[in-house]
KOLNU-42209 format. One line per field, with one value per residue (C-alpha): residue number from 1; x, y, z. Coordinates in nm, 3 decimals, padded with zeros to 5 digits. Last residue first. Example, Ala and Ser with C-alpha at 12.3 -4.5 7.8 and 13.67 -1.06 7.14 Angstrom:
BEGIN
seq <- 2; 1
u <- 01.367; 01.230
v <- -00.106; -00.450
w <- 00.714; 00.780
//
This chain:
BEGIN
seq <- 568; 567; 566; 565; 564; 563; 562; 561; 560; 559; 558; 557; 556; 555; 554; 553; 552; 551; 550; 549; 548; 547; 546; 545; 544; 543; 542; 541; 540; 539; 538; 537; 536; 535; 534; 533; 532; 531; 530; 529; 528; 527; 526; 525; 524; 523; 522; 521; 520; 519; 518; 517; 516; 515; 514; 513; 512; 511; 510; 509; 508; 507; 506; 505; 504; 503; 502; 501; 500; 499; 498; 497; 496; 495; 494; 493; 492; 491; 490; 489; 488; 487; 486; 485; 484; 483; 482; 481; 480; 479; 478; 477; 476; 475; 474; 473; 472; 471; 470; 469; 468; 467; 466; 465; 464; 463; 462; 461; 460; 459; 458; 457; 456; 455; 454; 453; 452; 451; 450; 449; 448; 447; 446; 445; 444; 443; 442; 441; 440; 439; 438; 437; 436; 435; 434; 433; 432; 431; 430; 429; 428; 427; 426; 425; 424; 423; 422; 421; 420; 419; 418; 417; 416; 415; 414; 413; 412; 411; 410; 409; 408; 407; 406; 405; 404; 403; 402; 401; 400; 399; 398; 397; 396; 395; 394; 393; 392; 391; 390; 389; 388; 387; 386; 385; 384; 383; 382; 381; 380; 379; 378; 377; 376; 375; 374; 373; 372; 371; 370; 369; 368; 367; 366; 365; 364; 363; 362; 361; 360; 359; 358; 357; 356; 355; 354; 353; 352; 351; 350; 349; 348; 347; 346; 345; 344; 343; 342; 341; 340; 339; 338; 337; 336; 335; 334; 333; 332; 331; 330; 329; 328; 327; 326; 325; 324; 323; 322; 321; 320; 319; 318; 317; 316; 315; 314; 313; 312; 311; 310; 309; 308; 307; 306; 305; 304; 303; 302; 301; 300; 299; 298; 297; 296; 295; 294; 293; 292; 291; 290; 289; 288; 287; 286; 285; 284; 283; 282; 281; 280; 279; 278; 277; 276; 275; 274; 273; 272; 271; 270; 269; 268; 267; 266; 265; 264; 263; 262; 261; 260; 259; 258; 257; 256; 255; 254; 253; 252; 251; 250; 249; 248; 247; 246; 245; 244; 243; 242; 241; 240; 239; 238; 237; 236; 235; 234; 233; 232; 231; 230; 229; 228; 227; 226; 225; 224; 223; 222; 221; 220; 219; 218; 217; 216; 215; 214; 213; 212; 211; 210; 209; 208; 207; 206; 205; 204; 203; 202; 201; 200; 199; 198; 197; 196; 195; 194; 193; 192; 191; 190; 189; 188; 187; 186; 185; 184; 183; 182; 181; 180; 179; 178; 177; 176; 175; 174; 173; 172; 171; 170; 169; 168; 167; 166; 165; 164; 163; 162; 161; 160; 159; 158; 157; 156; 155; 154; 153; 152; 151; 150; 149; 148; 147; 146; 145; 144; 143; 142; 141; 140; 139; 138; 137; 136; 135; 134; 133; 132; 131; 130; 129; 128; 127; 126; 125; 124; 123; 122; 121; 120; 119; 118; 117; 116; 115; 114; 113; 112; 111; 110; 109; 108; 107; 106; 105; 104; 103; 102; 101; 100; 99; 98; 97; 96; 95; 94; 93; 92; 91; 90; 89; 88; 87; 86; 85; 84; 83; 82; 81; 80; 79; 78; 77; 76; 75; 74; 73; 72; 71; 70; 69; 68; 67; 66; 65; 64; 63; 62; 61; 60; 59; 58; 57; 56; 55; 54; 53; 52; 51; 50; 49; 48; 47; 46; 45; 44; 43; 42; 41; 40; 39; 38; 37; 36; 35; 34; 33; 32; 31; 30; 29; 28; 27; 26; 25; 24; 23; 22; 21; 20; 19; 18; 17; 16; 15; 14; 13; 12; 11; 10; 9; 8; 7; 6; 5; 4; 3; 2; 1
u <- 11.475; 11.789; 11.607; 11.730; 11.601; 11.362; 11.050; 10.770; 10.721; 10.353; 10.209; 10.082; 09.724; 09.649; 09.972; 09.953; 10.292; 10.530; 10.908; 11.109; 11.325; 11.106; 10.841; 11.100; 11.202; 10.850; 10.809; 11.081; 11.442; 11.548; 11.820; 11.774; 12.090; 12.349; 12.707; 12.781; 12.665; 12.914; 12.828; 13.158; 13.092; 13.049; 12.787; 12.765; 12.741; 12.476; 12.323; 12.291; 12.151; 11.897; 11.778; 11.796; 11.534; 11.440; 11.142; 11.124; 10.814; 10.817; 10.712; 11.076; 11.178; 10.931; 11.079; 10.945; 11.060; 11.107; 10.940; 10.915; 10.707; 10.819; 10.610; 10.445; 10.665; 11.005; 10.916; 10.650; 10.482; 10.497; 10.583; 10.735; 10.663; 10.896; 10.876; 11.215; 11.263; 11.571; 11.364; 11.116; 11.398; 11.584; 11.257; 11.184; 11.537; 11.506; 11.160; 11.309; 11.593; 11.410; 11.121; 11.401; 11.587; 11.787; 12.144; 12.314; 12.219; 12.086; 12.002; 11.894; 11.748; 11.596; 11.403; 11.208; 11.213; 11.529; 11.375; 11.163; 11.467; 11.558; 11.503; 11.714; 11.655; 11.487; 11.737; 11.656; 11.592; 11.912; 12.062; 12.008; 12.148; 12.416; 12.368; 12.655; 12.722; 12.387; 12.227; 12.493; 12.490; 12.096; 12.100; 12.362; 12.182; 11.858; 12.022; 12.179; 11.852; 11.683; 11.969; 12.232; 12.269; 12.378; 12.537; 12.414; 12.622; 12.740; 12.468; 12.216; 12.363; 12.411; 12.024; 11.933; 12.112; 11.976; 11.614; 11.671; 11.801; 11.504; 11.245; 11.353; 11.416; 11.077; 11.040; 11.000; 11.336; 11.340; 11.314; 11.359; 10.988; 11.011; 11.233; 11.007; 10.712; 10.913; 11.002; 10.654; 10.523; 10.766; 10.487; 10.655; 10.511; 10.328; 10.491; 10.441; 10.582; 10.425; 10.157; 10.216; 10.021; 09.915; 10.045; 09.989; 10.318; 10.344; 10.322; 09.957; 09.911; 09.540; 09.449; 09.815; 09.957; 09.962; 10.328; 10.374; 10.640; 10.846; 10.898; 11.259; 11.428; 11.613; 11.788; 12.146; 12.411; 12.569; 12.936; 13.198; 13.508; 13.832; 14.085; 13.910; 13.868; 14.213; 14.375; 14.673; 14.552; 14.438; 14.233; 14.092; 14.011; 13.826; 13.612; 13.522; 13.394; 13.185; 13.046; 12.936; 12.589; 12.737; 12.736; 13.074; 13.225; 13.556; 13.703; 14.061; 14.291; 14.362; 13.980; 13.635; 13.427; 13.095; 12.853; 12.549; 12.280; 12.008; 12.189; 12.153; 11.798; 11.744; 11.914; 11.682; 11.381; 11.471; 11.486; 11.386; 11.679; 11.649; 11.632; 11.904; 12.138; 12.036; 12.149; 12.457; 12.564; 12.459; 12.693; 12.973; 12.910; 12.876; 13.228; 13.371; 13.230; 13.328; 13.687; 13.911; 14.209; 14.579; 14.653; 14.549; 14.545; 14.236; 14.217; 13.870; 13.833; 13.493; 13.288; 12.938; 12.670; 12.332; 12.273; 11.941; 12.145; 12.516; 12.710; 13.012; 13.374; 13.562; 13.952; 14.024; 14.318; 14.438; 14.122; 14.154; 13.798; 13.679; 13.453; 13.367; 13.006; 12.998; 12.836; 13.010; 13.334; 13.418; 13.249; 13.375; 13.752; 13.748; 13.611; 13.887; 14.151; 14.098; 14.358; 14.295; 13.996; 13.654; 13.547; 13.190; 13.051; 12.928; 12.708; 12.851; 13.187; 13.410; 13.714; 13.990; 13.734; 13.904; 14.239; 14.176; 14.015; 14.339; 14.550; 14.345; 14.352; 14.753; 14.851; 15.018; 14.871; 15.155; 14.967; 14.860; 14.946; 14.638; 14.507; 14.349; 13.983; 13.825; 13.639; 13.279; 13.253; 13.102; 12.776; 12.657; 12.311; 12.310; 12.664; 12.641; 12.334; 12.477; 12.816; 12.614; 12.371; 12.689; 12.841; 12.531; 12.530; 12.886; 12.851; 12.619; 12.264; 12.227; 11.888; 11.903; 11.629; 11.674; 11.387; 11.485; 11.695; 11.537; 11.749; 11.691; 11.915; 12.043; 12.098; 11.842; 11.987; 12.331; 12.172; 11.990; 12.353; 12.493; 12.172; 12.219; 11.921; 11.765; 11.654; 11.810; 11.514; 11.303; 11.555; 11.496; 11.108; 11.201; 11.442; 11.188; 10.917; 11.178; 11.227; 10.861; 10.826; 11.121; 10.972; 10.660; 10.815; 11.033; 10.696; 10.594; 10.935; 10.900; 11.000; 11.212; 11.577; 11.714; 12.035; 12.114; 12.348; 12.322; 12.492; 12.271; 12.519; 12.480; 12.453; 12.453; 12.600; 12.432; 12.521; 12.257; 12.165; 11.839; 11.678; 11.316; 11.108; 10.731; 10.752; 10.906; 10.763; 10.840; 10.790; 11.123; 11.244; 11.044; 10.970; 11.328; 11.491; 11.290; 11.380; 11.733; 11.737; 11.576; 11.832; 12.126; 11.953; 11.942; 12.331; 12.460; 12.403; 12.198; 11.972; 12.262; 12.286; 12.609; 12.637; 12.887; 12.991; 13.123; 13.107; 13.439; 13.371; 13.624; 13.322; 13.410; 13.440; 13.089; 12.928; 13.106; 13.002; 12.631; 12.609; 12.775; 12.537; 12.243; 12.335; 12.458; 12.223; 12.297; 12.155; 11.857; 11.573; 11.544; 11.317; 11.535; 11.415; 11.371; 11.429; 11.402; 11.726; 11.751; 11.972; 12.219; 12.350; 12.726; 12.893; 13.008; 13.314; 13.556; 13.613; 13.960; 14.105; 14.046; 14.158; 13.913; 13.725; 13.458; 13.366; 13.728; 13.776; 13.524; 13.685; 14.026; 14.095; 13.708; 13.624; 13.855; 13.753; 13.376; 13.449; 13.631; 13.352; 13.072; 13.265; 13.247
v <- 16.520; 16.363; 16.106; 16.182; 16.542; 16.561; 16.478; 16.396; 16.020; 15.939; 15.660; 15.364; 15.306; 15.577; 15.546; 15.180; 15.141; 15.237; 15.261; 15.400; 15.644; 15.914; 15.736; 15.702; 16.050; 16.150; 15.913; 16.082; 15.938; 15.744; 15.539; 15.488; 15.627; 15.482; 15.574; 15.800; 15.553; 15.281; 14.988; 14.993; 14.921; 14.893; 14.611; 14.437; 14.776; 14.904; 14.579; 14.642; 14.964; 14.829; 14.575; 14.792; 15.015; 15.273; 15.514; 15.759; 15.820; 16.108; 16.106; 16.128; 15.833; 15.605; 15.362; 15.260; 14.957; 14.783; 14.510; 14.462; 14.295; 14.374; 14.542; 14.823; 15.089; 14.926; 14.871; 14.737; 14.741; 14.550; 14.782; 14.647; 14.843; 15.010; 15.128; 15.062; 14.861; 14.661; 14.352; 14.507; 14.682; 14.350; 14.194; 14.456; 14.442; 14.069; 14.110; 14.385; 14.191; 13.869; 14.063; 14.209; 13.871; 13.705; 13.572; 13.596; 13.210; 13.305; 13.658; 13.732; 13.400; 13.337; 13.657; 13.559; 13.574; 13.391; 13.118; 13.040; 12.920; 13.073; 12.898; 12.835; 12.787; 13.118; 13.291; 13.643; 13.450; 13.237; 13.583; 13.553; 13.924; 13.922; 13.994; 14.109; 14.492; 14.614; 14.404; 14.525; 14.912; 14.893; 14.773; 15.011; 15.292; 15.206; 15.154; 15.512; 15.671; 15.524; 15.673; 15.456; 15.469; 15.102; 14.929; 14.784; 14.598; 14.274; 14.184; 14.290; 14.043; 13.762; 13.802; 13.810; 13.477; 13.307; 13.422; 13.313; 12.970; 12.917; 13.006; 12.724; 12.483; 12.529; 12.772; 12.676; 12.729; 13.100; 13.236; 13.627; 13.675; 13.975; 13.772; 13.467; 13.677; 13.852; 13.510; 13.374; 13.666; 13.636; 13.540; 13.538; 13.802; 13.721; 13.844; 13.531; 13.669; 13.766; 13.971; 14.294; 14.486; 14.803; 15.145; 15.458; 15.649; 15.943; 16.326; 16.300; 16.163; 16.115; 15.935; 15.770; 15.873; 15.648; 15.597; 15.674; 15.961; 15.723; 15.822; 15.968; 15.723; 15.567; 15.912; 15.748; 15.924; 15.611; 15.732; 15.452; 15.545; 15.461; 15.209; 14.939; 15.196; 15.128; 15.424; 15.274; 15.310; 14.960; 15.048; 15.335; 15.115; 14.873; 15.167; 15.266; 14.947; 14.925; 15.292; 15.206; 15.332; 15.675; 15.909; 15.861; 16.117; 16.087; 16.296; 16.251; 16.328; 15.979; 15.915; 15.989; 15.770; 15.887; 15.694; 15.816; 15.565; 15.847; 15.996; 15.692; 15.662; 16.020; 15.932; 15.630; 15.855; 16.111; 16.473; 16.685; 16.696; 16.954; 16.701; 16.500; 16.793; 16.891; 16.548; 16.550; 16.879; 16.805; 16.485; 16.727; 16.931; 16.632; 16.500; 16.852; 16.835; 16.467; 16.571; 16.450; 16.251; 16.221; 16.416; 16.759; 16.973; 16.814; 16.649; 16.623; 16.349; 16.385; 16.168; 16.296; 16.154; 16.338; 16.400; 16.635; 16.931; 16.882; 16.568; 16.602; 16.551; 16.663; 16.703; 16.864; 17.015; 17.172; 17.197; 17.398; 17.456; 17.830; 17.761; 17.393; 17.438; 17.186; 17.460; 17.773; 17.677; 17.367; 17.489; 17.852; 17.744; 17.506; 17.787; 18.036; 17.768; 17.680; 17.404; 17.307; 17.097; 17.096; 16.885; 16.930; 16.599; 16.519; 16.225; 15.865; 15.714; 15.706; 15.503; 15.671; 15.746; 15.600; 15.652; 16.016; 16.098; 15.975; 16.134; 16.482; 16.384; 16.362; 16.287; 15.957; 15.849; 15.690; 15.603; 15.271; 15.219; 15.156; 14.793; 14.821; 14.752; 14.421; 14.257; 14.183; 13.793; 13.627; 13.471; 13.771; 13.847; 13.625; 13.688; 14.049; 14.090; 13.878; 14.103; 14.408; 14.293; 14.179; 14.535; 14.703; 14.491; 14.560; 14.589; 14.298; 14.192; 14.060; 13.867; 13.735; 13.620; 13.410; 13.319; 13.626; 13.845; 13.952; 14.174; 14.208; 14.482; 14.535; 14.895; 14.884; 14.531; 14.686; 14.995; 14.728; 14.537; 14.898; 14.941; 14.609; 14.557; 14.891; 14.784; 14.446; 14.225; 14.508; 14.526; 14.145; 14.226; 14.485; 14.211; 13.937; 14.153; 14.198; 13.848; 13.769; 14.029; 13.889; 13.526; 13.615; 13.794; 13.466; 13.261; 13.489; 13.445; 13.082; 12.764; 12.963; 12.999; 13.121; 13.302; 13.386; 13.615; 13.713; 13.930; 14.026; 13.976; 13.928; 13.542; 13.362; 13.473; 13.338; 13.165; 13.085; 12.852; 12.776; 12.539; 12.507; 12.742; 12.746; 12.378; 12.349; 12.636; 12.999; 13.232; 13.370; 13.318; 13.025; 12.861; 12.904; 12.804; 12.499; 12.396; 12.487; 12.263; 11.975; 12.028; 11.990; 11.694; 11.519; 11.557; 11.560; 11.922; 12.034; 12.268; 12.421; 12.551; 12.778; 12.877; 13.132; 13.203; 13.530; 13.601; 13.695; 13.865; 13.859; 14.010; 13.824; 13.497; 13.527; 13.611; 13.325; 13.131; 13.230; 13.184; 12.845; 12.730; 12.866; 12.650; 12.809; 12.780; 13.132; 13.380; 13.467; 13.657; 14.027; 14.096; 14.368; 14.531; 14.926; 15.238; 15.522; 15.716; 16.075; 15.987; 15.828; 15.522; 15.549; 15.327; 14.980; 14.961; 14.673; 14.378; 14.380; 14.024; 13.776; 13.848; 13.608; 13.290; 13.158; 12.855; 12.766; 12.456; 12.573; 12.905; 12.922; 12.590; 12.470; 12.828; 12.845; 12.498; 12.583; 12.903; 12.733; 12.486; 12.741; 12.947; 12.633
w <- 14.747; 14.589; 14.420; 14.063; 14.125; 13.815; 14.016; 13.803; 13.839; 13.753; 13.947; 13.733; 13.633; 13.380; 13.189; 13.130; 12.979; 12.724; 12.719; 12.400; 12.604; 12.562; 12.774; 13.052; 13.049; 13.078; 13.353; 13.535; 13.606; 13.897; 13.721; 13.365; 13.200; 13.423; 13.295; 13.582; 13.839; 13.747; 13.497; 13.305; 13.036; 12.662; 12.583; 12.927; 13.120; 12.903; 12.952; 13.300; 13.239; 13.022; 13.285; 13.585; 13.441; 13.710; 13.733; 14.016; 14.250; 14.513; 14.879; 15.023; 14.787; 14.618; 14.359; 14.018; 13.846; 13.525; 13.268; 12.907; 12.634; 12.289; 12.012; 12.214; 12.014; 12.083; 12.453; 12.670; 13.005; 13.342; 13.594; 13.938; 14.241; 14.525; 14.860; 15.019; 15.340; 15.247; 15.217; 14.973; 14.770; 14.736; 14.619; 14.357; 14.224; 14.165; 14.023; 13.787; 13.689; 13.621; 13.438; 13.194; 13.130; 13.400; 13.479; 13.824; 13.877; 14.260; 14.269; 13.913; 13.794; 14.149; 14.145; 13.849; 13.470; 13.455; 13.655; 13.362; 13.191; 12.880; 12.560; 12.244; 11.884; 11.825; 12.027; 12.213; 12.539; 12.508; 12.577; 12.963; 13.048; 13.310; 13.648; 13.890; 13.789; 13.720; 14.003; 14.243; 14.149; 14.176; 14.535; 14.645; 14.469; 14.646; 14.992; 14.927; 14.811; 15.144; 15.360; 15.485; 15.877; 15.918; 15.618; 15.294; 15.035; 15.164; 15.406; 15.114; 14.897; 15.150; 15.263; 14.905; 14.808; 15.117; 15.045; 14.662; 14.757; 15.037; 14.788; 14.546; 14.830; 14.988; 15.271; 15.649; 15.760; 15.663; 15.996; 16.077; 16.103; 15.864; 15.627; 15.651; 15.543; 15.248; 15.122; 15.163; 14.959; 14.677; 14.417; 14.099; 13.855; 13.531; 13.219; 13.014; 12.674; 12.335; 12.480; 12.308; 12.547; 12.368; 12.506; 12.307; 12.241; 12.445; 12.383; 12.344; 12.685; 12.759; 12.455; 12.408; 12.059; 11.762; 11.640; 11.245; 11.350; 11.562; 11.898; 11.985; 12.222; 11.938; 11.893; 11.845; 12.067; 12.237; 12.226; 12.195; 12.392; 12.170; 12.243; 12.037; 11.781; 11.650; 11.463; 11.285; 10.912; 10.917; 11.218; 11.033; 10.740; 10.957; 11.100; 10.754; 10.666; 10.983; 10.900; 10.548; 10.548; 10.654; 10.936; 11.102; 11.340; 11.503; 11.797; 11.854; 12.116; 12.232; 12.271; 12.095; 11.889; 11.752; 11.520; 11.332; 11.311; 11.322; 11.030; 10.829; 10.913; 10.797; 10.486; 10.410; 10.487; 10.248; 10.358; 10.661; 10.922; 11.204; 11.477; 11.317; 11.282; 11.634; 11.751; 11.557; 11.722; 12.029; 12.035; 11.920; 12.223; 12.481; 12.351; 12.448; 12.788; 12.833; 12.785; 12.506; 12.633; 12.613; 12.304; 12.407; 12.108; 11.963; 11.657; 11.457; 11.216; 11.054; 10.799; 10.700; 10.508; 10.526; 10.157; 10.148; 10.029; 10.057; 10.192; 10.417; 10.426; 10.739; 10.808; 11.134; 11.328; 11.666; 11.872; 12.185; 12.292; 12.287; 12.000; 11.956; 11.871; 11.562; 11.344; 11.483; 11.612; 11.396; 11.065; 11.104; 11.183; 10.909; 10.672; 10.773; 10.759; 10.400; 10.326; 10.678; 10.596; 10.497; 10.212; 10.057; 09.917; 09.567; 09.567; 09.572; 09.455; 09.756; 09.683; 09.908; 10.164; 10.472; 10.378; 10.245; 10.590; 10.758; 10.524; 10.617; 10.962; 10.978; 11.341; 11.363; 11.032; 10.827; 10.514; 10.378; 10.041; 09.796; 09.677; 09.326; 09.385; 09.429; 09.137; 09.200; 09.226; 08.919; 08.806; 08.653; 08.806; 09.087; 09.190; 09.126; 09.344; 09.651; 09.633; 09.625; 09.915; 10.127; 10.038; 10.184; 10.475; 10.566; 10.958; 10.960; 10.902; 10.542; 10.418; 10.074; 09.848; 09.537; 09.278; 09.064; 09.265; 09.607; 09.849; 10.227; 10.418; 10.758; 10.862; 11.139; 11.229; 11.318; 11.498; 11.746; 11.781; 11.881; 12.121; 12.289; 12.542; 12.462; 12.122; 12.064; 11.995; 11.859; 11.563; 11.520; 11.477; 11.200; 11.016; 11.052; 10.898; 10.593; 10.589; 10.542; 10.275; 10.102; 10.123; 09.972; 09.677; 09.617; 09.623; 09.316; 09.175; 09.138; 09.345; 09.605; 09.701; 10.024; 10.137; 10.484; 10.671; 11.047; 11.275; 11.568; 11.855; 12.227; 12.225; 11.881; 11.552; 11.256; 10.924; 10.686; 10.392; 10.217; 09.958; 09.827; 10.032; 10.107; 10.138; 10.474; 10.681; 10.646; 10.941; 10.930; 11.288; 11.410; 11.060; 10.927; 11.250; 11.279; 10.907; 10.991; 11.295; 11.087; 10.827; 11.072; 11.239; 10.895; 10.880; 10.516; 10.485; 10.165; 10.372; 10.538; 10.892; 11.020; 11.368; 11.461; 11.818; 11.705; 11.340; 11.153; 10.825; 10.524; 10.333; 10.018; 10.192; 10.357; 10.013; 09.859; 10.137; 10.105; 09.729; 09.755; 10.027; 09.837; 09.556; 09.223; 08.918; 08.820; 08.597; 08.831; 08.635; 08.736; 09.025; 09.159; 09.485; 09.466; 09.664; 09.438; 09.372; 09.491; 09.788; 09.561; 09.763; 09.848; 09.600; 09.713; 09.915; 09.894; 10.146; 10.316; 10.267; 10.585; 10.920; 11.090; 10.971; 11.195; 10.979; 10.931; 10.692; 10.426; 10.376; 10.173; 10.001; 10.013; 09.897; 09.602; 09.477; 09.508; 09.296; 09.034; 09.011; 09.038; 08.722; 08.517
//
């Protein structure tokens, strides 16, 4: 009976619009108890709903809008849809037809990691195997986005896999914990969890205490410490001594934070200057969270939550969110009149910090050991004919593919270089052009798509203005070669030697420097703009590169030791 009613509701409210926006606000499950052991239920399923119906119910309950969504169902009428689903199940999850009985998934395409999937299996043993495959996929998917789209990598890191009887769910979204909660309830009770009673939205022009209350109105986790103007001495002590804001003109703040091993923290800090927040103040708050993360010695799930902490800053506000429900809290902030779209998103997560389980390199114990992943064809395109034609000043003998690359390089260098430029100025101009004019080819991260080989070569970057990491690196290499700069391409790895990756090194005034055009270009794509003050991978040292989740053959690549960013 419930399935029939739910089907009718979904047909009216969801099915006609796969990319539904502005749906009802999802509710917040209780914050996880840091002391509770992590467990996956294997209780017998108490429902016979199809995976399609389960997925659509979860999707509806979340009110989730998915960019460029593709939905695939094993019970679809079109056999091509089933074939596409089967190809995805095998290519992404490693599950061939026959290992699963039924499946439904919806996923974002392009530069978004959002993905929801529900699978059913013949028995619990098969479901356990499916659960492990999906956990492996979740880890691999984080590697797809690390460095390229840090916010999406964080989203995947917060993703969950849940097994209930013969059903397994995968949830990668801002409200992944909520998705799991709805999935578990549907399987165990056959009913959607009831939403909380609506609460009136306060007028929040400046009242940070009201804002905190609006965000945490139904918090039901471990006990929190509340710091606000009701105890001005304590508030002053926390902001100035712990946050480090002594000497800065803060006006008010409201903070709710965990005690003991609970890393939860939500803070709204209002500065006296309502027009902007200085970069100096932002950096101080970033340092506060970084130091807190460095010093944390508690449960892994709490450490991960702290690692994924978010900072927003603008319009006189600094907002700190350290929670498994940051996406939900951002939605509530928007409802309360504080839209994060006008805020500067601060990337401060420490994904660069080597994982404790990583094996150190034999000759560099402070770096992770490099093992070539071997997933991609990382062979470099031979540009010798292009370079020879450039030296001769005669490209007429080049084949069409190389001639197009030559002509594009000539036009770009003619536009960005000027007489009298220093080598550093030339390098900066080349880097700036690539960062701001070449988009990442996100087909490369899609199991059901395939990036053209040109995206691995200078043609992709200079002609198509679309590339993957090797295309960015070889484009930079060729432009540097033609501009008379000494440059090499490093073929190495990222994400703890699990993902192939390429970047460059440049020699200026006798010193080598590391550059990663790809990850700075992706920074521009994700948060923009791509100006020099936003570059994180321009002319840095080898130690800095290694600390930023890059691995390579340390013994056979020059060491970059100069910390002057190429200034000499």
